[in-house]
C-alpha positions as CSV (number, residue, x, y, z in Angstrom):
1,M,-81.1,-168.1,130.5
2,T,-77.5,-167.4,129.4
3,R,-76.3,-163.9,128.5
4,T,-76.2,-164.8,124.8
5,Q,-79.8,-166.2,124.9
6,T,-81.0,-163.0,126.6
7,A,-79.3,-160.8,124.0
8,A,-80.7,-162.9,121.2
9,K,-84.2,-162.7,122.6
10,S,-84.1,-159.0,123.1
11,A,-82.8,-158.5,119.5
12,A,-85.6,-160.6,118.0
13,P,-88.2,-158.4,116.2
14,A,-91.7,-158.1,117.8
15,T,-94.3,-160.1,115.8
16,T,-97.3,-158.0,116.8
17,G,-99.8,-160.9,116.7
18,R,-97.9,-162.8,114.0
19,R,-96.5,-166.3,114.3
20,D,-94.2,-167.6,111.6
21,G,-94.8,-164.3,109.6
22,F,-98.5,-164.8,109.1
23,T,-101.4,-163.1,110.9
24,D,-104.2,-165.0,112.4
25,E,-106.4,-163.9,109.5
26,E,-103.9,-165.1,107.0
27,R,-103.5,-168.5,108.7
28,G,-107.3,-168.8,108.8
29,A,-107.5,-168.1,105.0
30,M,-104.9,-170.8,104.4
31,K,-106.9,-173.3,106.5
32,E,-110.1,-172.4,104.6
33,R,-108.2,-173.0,101.3
34,A,-107.1,-176.5,102.5
35,R,-110.7,-177.4,103.5
36,E,-111.9,-176.2,100.0
37,L,-109.4,-178.4,98.3
38,R,-110.3,-181.4,100.4
39,A,-114.0,-180.9,99.8
40,A,-113.5,-180.5,96.0
41,A,-111.5,-183.8,95.9
42,R,-114.4,-185.6,97.6
43,R,-117.1,-184.6,95.1
44,A,-118.1,-187.0,92.4
45,G,-119.3,-185.6,89.0
46,S,-118.8,-182.2,87.5
47,A,-122.5,-181.2,87.8
48,E,-122.4,-182.2,91.5
49,K,-119.2,-180.2,92.0
50,A,-120.6,-177.1,90.3
51,A,-123.8,-177.2,92.4
52,E,-122.0,-177.8,95.6
53,A,-119.5,-175.0,94.9
54,E,-122.3,-172.6,94.2
55,R,-124.0,-173.6,97.5
56,E,-120.7,-173.0,99.3
57,V,-120.3,-169.6,97.8
58,L,-123.9,-168.6,98.7
59,A,-123.4,-169.9,102.3
60,K,-120.2,-167.9,102.7
61,I,-122.0,-164.8,101.5
62,A,-124.8,-165.4,103.9
63,E,-122.3,-165.5,106.8
64,M,-120.9,-162.0,106.0
65,P,-121.9,-158.9,108.0
66,E,-124.8,-157.0,106.4
67,A,-122.8,-154.4,104.5
68,D,-120.4,-157.0,103.0
69,R,-123.3,-159.4,102.3
70,A,-125.2,-156.8,100.3
71,L,-122.1,-156.1,98.2
72,A,-121.3,-159.8,97.8
73,E,-124.8,-160.6,96.7
74,R,-124.8,-157.9,94.0
75,I,-121.3,-158.9,92.8
76,H,-122.5,-162.5,92.6
77,A,-125.6,-161.5,90.6
78,V,-123.5,-159.3,88.3
79,V,-120.9,-162.0,87.6
80,A,-123.7,-164.6,87.0
81,S,-125.4,-162.2,84.5
82,A,-122.3,-160.7,82.8
83,A,-120.2,-163.8,82.6
84,P,-122.3,-167.0,83.0
85,A,-119.4,-169.1,81.9
86,L,-117.5,-168.3,85.1
87,A,-118.1,-170.9,87.7
88,P,-118.6,-169.8,91.3
89,R,-116.3,-171.3,93.9
90,L,-114.6,-170.5,97.2
91,W,-111.0,-169.3,97.1
92,Y,-109.2,-168.8,100.4
93,G,-112.7,-168.6,102.0
94,M,-113.8,-165.9,99.6
95,P,-116.4,-166.0,96.8
96,A,-114.6,-166.4,93.5
97,Y,-115.4,-167.0,89.9
98,A,-113.3,-169.3,87.7
99,R,-112.8,-170.3,84.1
100,D,-111.5,-173.8,83.5
101,G,-110.8,-174.2,87.2
102,K,-108.7,-171.0,87.5
103,V,-109.9,-168.0,89.4
104,V,-110.6,-165.0,87.2
105,C,-112.1,-162.7,89.8
106,F,-113.0,-162.7,93.5
107,F,-114.8,-160.7,96.2
108,Q,-113.1,-160.1,99.6
109,S,-115.2,-158.8,102.4
110,A,-113.9,-156.0,104.5
111,Q,-114.2,-158.3,107.6
112,K,-111.9,-161.0,106.0
113,F,-108.7,-159.1,106.9
114,T,-110.2,-156.4,109.0
115,S,-110.0,-153.9,106.2
116,R,-112.0,-150.6,105.9
117,Y,-113.5,-151.7,102.6
118,A,-114.4,-154.8,100.6
119,T,-112.4,-155.6,97.5
120,L,-113.2,-156.9,94.0
121,G,-110.1,-158.4,92.6
122,F,-108.9,-160.0,89.4
123,S,-106.2,-162.6,88.9
124,D,-103.7,-162.9,86.1
125,Q,-106.3,-165.1,84.3
126,A,-108.5,-162.1,83.7
127,F,-108.3,-160.6,80.3
128,L,-107.9,-157.0,81.5
129,D,-104.5,-156.2,80.1
130,D,-104.3,-152.6,79.0
131,G,-100.9,-151.5,77.8
132,T,-98.2,-151.7,80.5
133,L,-100.3,-150.8,83.6
134,W,-103.8,-151.7,84.7
135,P,-105.6,-152.2,88.0
136,T,-106.2,-155.7,89.4
137,A,-108.2,-154.9,92.5
138,F,-110.9,-152.3,93.4
139,A,-112.0,-151.1,96.8
140,L,-115.8,-151.3,97.2
141,T,-117.8,-149.3,99.8
142,E,-121.2,-149.3,98.0
143,L,-122.6,-150.3,94.6
144,T,-124.0,-147.3,92.8
145,P,-125.6,-147.8,89.4
146,A,-122.4,-146.4,87.8
147,A,-120.1,-148.7,89.9
148,E,-122.3,-151.7,89.0
149,A,-122.1,-150.8,85.3
150,R,-118.3,-150.5,85.5
151,I,-118.1,-153.9,87.3
152,T,-120.3,-155.5,84.7
153,E,-118.0,-154.2,82.0
154,L,-114.8,-155.4,83.8
155,V,-116.3,-158.8,84.5
156,R,-117.3,-159.3,80.8
157,R,-113.8,-158.3,79.7
158,A,-112.1,-160.4,82.4
159,A,-114.1,-163.5,81.4
160,G,-113.1,-163.1,77.7
């Protein structure tokens, strides 16, 4: 190794588990999204697509650790009840709910990115605009009756 190569190598920033700027979890999520797109392209009719997408969401929820699974099951039930027009689907390996093919809200388990809490998030497709500042994601540690009522209201508004 030349002196220039040695200097360049020592000046390079440490990646701490990252390769090409992405963590292993981020690369895994991107691979899951690519699989989701390929699977959607293979499905025939819209009824078959909807049924298969729901099965995939339920299977993904079933794979989650108990604490995340309990939250995801309740979120799934709340969304189905509060906004039946939103279609369940996977989005980057997470349960998500879409209107006209575009994700409106999603659940992210704490395990997904090794976080200390699960997340309920809303995309820019959600009708939650409120002045010039409003939240688009919420940390979830448990679903109390008050939290479930708030989520129900948010999902209804988000769905339009």
